[in-house]
ChimeraX commands (.cxc) that place a marker at each C-alpha (Angstrom):
marker #1 position -101.34,132.27,7.45 radius 0.5
marker #1 position -99.12,129.31,8.38 radius 0.5
marker #1 position -99.47,130.17,12.07 radius 0.5
marker #1 position -103.26,130.23,11.68 radius 0.5
marker #1 position -103.24,126.87,9.91 radius 0.5
marker #1 position -101.09,125.41,12.67 radius 0.5
marker #1 position -103.51,126.63,15.34 radius 0.5
marker #1 position -106.51,125.20,13.46 radius 0.5
marker #1 position -104.73,121.87,12.86 radius 0.5
marker #1 position -103.73,121.68,16.55 radius 0.5
marker #1 position -107.34,122.26,17.63 radius 0.5
marker #1 position -108.65,119.63,15.20 radius 0.5
marker #1 position -105.97,117.13,16.25 radius 0.5
marker #1 position -107.29,117.22,19.84 radius 0.5
marker #1 position -110.61,115.84,18.60 radius 0.5
marker #1 position -109.56,113.85,15.53 radius 0.5
marker #1 position -106.86,111.69,17.02 radius 0.5
marker #1 position -104.73,109.59,14.70 radius 0.5
marker #1 position -106.15,111.34,11.65 radius 0.5
marker #1 position -103.71,113.05,9.30 radius 0.5
marker #1 position -105.74,115.78,7.61 radius 0.5
marker #1 position -104.61,117.72,4.60 radius 0.5
marker #1 position -105.51,121.41,4.52 radius 0.5
marker #1 position -108.21,120.72,1.92 radius 0.5
marker #1 position -109.71,117.60,3.55 radius 0.5
marker #1 position -113.48,117.94,4.04 radius 0.5
marker #1 position -113.98,117.32,7.76 radius 0.5
marker #1 position -117.76,117.38,7.36 radius 0.5
marker #1 position -117.73,115.04,4.36 radius 0.5
marker #1 position -115.44,112.63,6.19 radius 0.5
marker #1 position -117.97,112.45,9.03 radius 0.5
marker #1 position -115.80,114.01,11.74 radius 0.5
marker #1 position -118.20,116.82,12.64 radius 0.5
marker #1 position -121.44,116.65,14.60 radius 0.5
marker #1 position -123.46,119.63,15.74 radius 0.5
marker #1 position -121.70,119.90,19.11 radius 0.5
marker #1 position -118.26,119.79,17.52 radius 0.5
marker #1 position -119.35,122.38,14.94 radius 0.5
marker #1 position -120.23,124.79,17.76 radius 0.5
marker #1 position -116.94,124.05,19.53 radius 0.5
marker #1 position -115.13,124.82,16.29 radius 0.5
marker #1 position -116.94,128.15,15.92 radius 0.5
marker #1 position -116.16,129.08,19.54 radius 0.5
marker #1 position -112.51,128.11,19.07 radius 0.5
marker #1 position -112.20,130.30,15.97 radius 0.5
marker #1 position -113.79,133.27,17.74 radius 0.5
marker #1 position -111.67,132.95,20.88 radius 0.5
marker #1 position -108.36,132.00,19.27 radius 0.5
marker #1 position -108.40,134.67,16.59 radius 0.5
marker #1 position -110.37,137.41,18.37 radius 0.5
marker #1 position -113.12,137.63,15.78 radius 0.5
marker #1 position -116.91,137.39,15.86 radius 0.5
marker #1 position -118.59,134.82,13.67 radius 0.5
marker #1 position -121.81,136.42,12.48 radius 0.5
marker #1 position -124.91,134.51,11.40 radius 0.5
marker #1 position -124.03,135.01,7.74 radius 0.5
marker #1 position -120.63,133.41,8.42 radius 0.5
marker #1 position -122.25,130.23,9.77 radius 0.5
marker #1 position -122.04,128.51,6.40 radius 0.5
marker #1 position -120.67,124.98,6.27 radius 0.5
marker #1 position -118.39,126.08,3.42 radius 0.5
marker #1 position -116.53,128.39,5.84 radius 0.5
marker #1 position -115.68,125.48,8.16 radius 0.5
marker #1 position -115.38,122.51,5.79 radius 0.5
marker #1 position -111.56,122.49,5.57 radius 0.5
marker #1 position -108.53,123.96,7.31 radius 0.5
marker #1 position -108.06,126.20,4.27 radius 0.5
marker #1 position -111.67,127.42,4.45 radius 0.5
marker #1 position -111.39,128.21,8.16 radius 0.5
marker #1 position -108.17,130.16,7.64 radius 0.5
marker #1 position -109.72,132.04,4.71 radius 0.5
marker #1 position -112.66,133.04,6.93 radius 0.5
marker #1 position -110.28,134.17,9.70 radius 0.5
marker #1 position -108.27,136.24,7.23 radius 0.5
marker #1 position -111.42,137.82,5.80 radius 0.5
marker #1 position -112.76,138.67,9.26 radius 0.5
marker #1 position -109.44,140.05,10.55 radius 0.5
marker #1 position -109.04,142.16,7.40 radius 0.5
marker #1 position -112.50,143.61,8.03 radius 0.5
marker #1 position -111.49,144.42,11.63 radius 0.5
marker #1 position -108.32,146.10,10.44 radius 0.5
marker #1 position -110.33,148.33,8.09 radius 0.5
marker #1 position -112.72,149.42,10.83 radius 0.5
marker link #1:1,2 radius 0.2
marker link #1:2,3 radius 0.2
marker link #1:3,4 radius 0.2
marker link #1:4,5 radius 0.2
marker link #1:5,6 radius 0.2
marker link #1:6,7 radius 0.2
marker link #1:7,8 radius 0.2
marker link #1:8,9 radius 0.2
marker link #1:9,10 radius 0.2
marker link #1:10,11 radius 0.2
marker link #1:11,12 radius 0.2
marker link #1:12,13 radius 0.2
marker link #1:13,14 radius 0.2
marker link #1:14,15 radius 0.2
marker link #1:15,16 radius 0.2
marker link #1:16,17 radius 0.2
marker link #1:17,18 radius 0.2
marker link #1:18,19 radius 0.2
marker link #1:19,20 radius 0.2
marker link #1:20,21 radius 0.2
marker link #1:21,22 radius 0.2
marker link #1:22,23 radius 0.2
marker link #1:23,24 radius 0.2
marker link #1:24,25 radius 0.2
marker link #1:25,26 radius 0.2
marker link #1:26,27 radius 0.2
marker link #1:27,28 radius 0.2
marker link #1:28,29 radius 0.2
marker link #1:29,30 radius 0.2
marker link #1:30,31 radius 0.2
marker link #1:31,32 radius 0.2
marker link #1:32,33 radius 0.2
marker link #1:33,34 radius 0.2
marker link #1:34,35 radius 0.2
marker link #1:35,36 radius 0.2
marker link #1:36,37 radius 0.2
marker link #1:37,38 radius 0.2
marker link #1:38,39 radius 0.2
marker link #1:39,40 radius 0.2
marker link #1:40,41 radius 0.2
marker link #1:41,42 radius 0.2
marker link #1:42,43 radius 0.2
marker link #1:43,44 radius 0.2
marker link #1:44,45 radius 0.2
marker link #1:45,46 radius 0.2
marker link #1:46,47 radius 0.2
marker link #1:47,48 radius 0.2
marker link #1:48,49 radius 0.2
marker link #1:49,50 radius 0.2
marker link #1:50,51 radius 0.2
marker link #1:51,52 radius 0.2
marker link #1:52,53 radius 0.2
marker link #1:53,54 radius 0.2
marker link #1:54,55 radius 0.2
marker link #1:55,56 radius 0.2
marker link #1:56,57 radius 0.2
marker link #1:57,58 radius 0.2
marker link #1:58,59 radius 0.2
marker link #1:59,60 radius 0.2
marker link #1:60,61 radius 0.2
marker link #1:61,62 radius 0.2
marker link #1:62,63 radius 0.2
marker link #1:63,64 radius 0.2
marker link #1:64,65 radius 0.2
marker link #1:65,66 radius 0.2
marker link #1:66,67 radius 0.2
marker link #1:67,68 radius 0.2
marker link #1:68,69 radius 0.2
marker link #1:69,70 radius 0.2
marker link #1:70,71 radius 0.2
marker link #1:71,72 radius 0.2
marker link #1:72,73 radius 0.2
marker link #1:73,74 radius 0.2
marker link #1:74,75 radius 0.2
marker link #1:75,76 radius 0.2
marker link #1:76,77 radius 0.2
marker link #1:77,78 radius 0.2
marker link #1:78,79 radius 0.2
marker link #1:79,80 radius 0.2
marker link #1:80,81 radius 0.2
marker link #1:81,82 radius 0.2
marker link #1:82,83 radius 0.2
view
């Protein structure tokens, strides 16, 4: 989980320079995310963690915070492990 958080934080830091985000900071509420960045974030999650984000996963709540993104990744990887 810590490794996943580090990867997500590193990705966000590339785009949100000089911003110190906590794991529960709302990146949408803080105004850091536009539609293009949202798609880049989804593509990063898919590529970095080897998962597929399905239409039902495209909920802002799944991408609002570092914690939410990591929870989604863990849920999706657990589903893959069961298959």
